[in-house]
C-alpha positions, 0 to 999 in steps of 0.5 A: 500500500503506497502511503499518500498521507493519512489526512489527505486520504481523510480529506478525499473521503470527507468529500465523498461521504459528506452526505452520510448521516445528513437529513434531506434538509441538510441537518444532522440526523440523530436517529441512528447510531452514527447520527448519535455519535456525530451528535455527541461530538457536535455537542462537545464542540458546543460545550467547549465553545461556551467555555472559551467563547470561540468555536474555532478554538473549540474545534481545536480542543475537540480535535486534540482530545480525539487525537489523544484518544486515538494516539496509540493507533496513530503511533502504530501507523507512523511507526510503520511508515518509519520502518518502511522508509528504513527498508526502502534501500534493502527492498530496492536491492531485492527488486534489482537482484531478483527482477527476473524472478518475481516469485523469488523476489516475493519470498525475499521481501517476506523474509525481510518484513519478517526479520523486521517484525512488520508487513506492508499492510501493517499500516492499513488497520490503524487507518481503517479504525481511525477513519470513522472517528475522524469522519464523525468529527468532520461531520460534526463540524459540517452540520453544527448550525452554530458554527455556520455564523461563528468566528475564529478569533473574531476574524474568520467566519467559520461557516463560509470559505476563507480564500487565502490564509487557511487554504495556503496553510492547509496545502503547505502542512499537507505537503510537509506531512506527506513528504515526512511520511513518504515511504519511498521518496524516489518512487515517481508515483509518490513524488506525483502525489506529493504535489497532487494532494496539497493541490487537492487540499487547497481546492477543498479548503478554498471551497469548503467552510473555513471551519473545515480548513481549520480542522485540516490545518490543525490535524496536519500540524499534530501529525507533523509533530507526532512524526517529528518526535517519532523520528527524532530518536533515530536521527540522534542515534544516526548522529551518535548521540542522545536526543536532546 
């Protein structure tokens, strides 16, 4: 599975699944289990907004709480990405050595993964578990009526698109996050996605309400921070000293 960045995948699914859980009137339908779950998150956003008097900050707080809850899964996913990055030189050697013998190539790849205690699909399960939770957060923002007229820091109206700062930040943080988590920087397909995904995110952020742009930016920043600290021990070990 070629990794193009978890939040980029989430953004794409968000676009295609926005209608799930919505009533014909475009409001949240709480009659089912999914609607109740999304409603609970929406109520959480309302609760923190009353405490801090800012729906933008409330979205950041709820996003942070959810990311803390799913941190073990995020950690496994990012750790798997780091391991796969480390294995790329050895995988390239195997591909070159057995390029005329696909069966032997596959056997050697399996041996390599077993020796490292991982497999190419190890990063998929955490993603699949996280998606429903993060999709619920996305929809809680989309269908919260109070957010439509609220402002972030008194400057940005959350219910309408913001056409400069947030789209640029969303695209930039998507680029950084995708670059950091690329399994093989030399893969032409991954290089292409490195530029396509930020462009897509910029378009979504330019088109969708600013509340969602804020959510994407903050989520990307959290992933970047997590991955930075995950790679830091490896960088220190390579330089021959402890992380400071």
